[in-house]
N, C-alpha and C positions, 0 to 999 in steps of 0.2 A: 273380407279377405284377411284383414289383420287378425281377427279372432281365430281364423283357421290356422294361421301361422303359429300363434301362441299355443293353440291346442295341439298342433303337430309337434312342436318343440317340447311341450310338457309330456306328451305321450312317449316321445323318444327318450326323455330322461327317466321316466318311470319304467320303461321296458328294458333299459340298458342294465348290464350286470353291475354288481356292487363295486367290484374292483377289478382292474386289469392287472394281471400278474402272470408270470410264467407258470407252467404246470407244477413246478416244484414248490414255488413260493405261495401259490394261490391258497392252499388250505391254511397256512399260517396267517396270511393277510385277512382272510374271511374270519378266522377265529379271533383276530385282534379287533375287528370291527364289530362283529355280532357276538359280543360277550355279555356278561350280566349287567354291564353299565350302558348298554345300547339305548334303552328307552329313556333313561335319565338324560343322557347326552343329546338325544334327539329332541327331547322336550326343551332343554336349555337352548338348543340351536334355533328352535321355532318360536320361542317366547318373544323375541323382539318383534316379529311379524304380528303377533297378536296384540302387543302393546300399541304398535303403530296403527293397526286397524281400529282399535278402541279409541284412539285419539282422532283419527282422520274421518271415520264414519260420522260421528256426531257433527263435526265441523262441516262436512259435505251437506248433511241434511238440514243444518241450521241456515245455510245460505239460500235454500229454496223458499219460494213464496207459495203459500197454499192456494 
């Protein structure tokens, strides 16, 4: 049940729109988010998760006995 809740939450986040703004401001907001710097900023945002995963995964598997 816990896995289903996490999956539902993740799906809702992925399916939601990028930004909530009024009809007048929405094009400017989307243009500010999805510009030429988008992929670089996304990579910098996700980098700490990769670093933590690279540290935690070996520690998790080292604690197991064969």
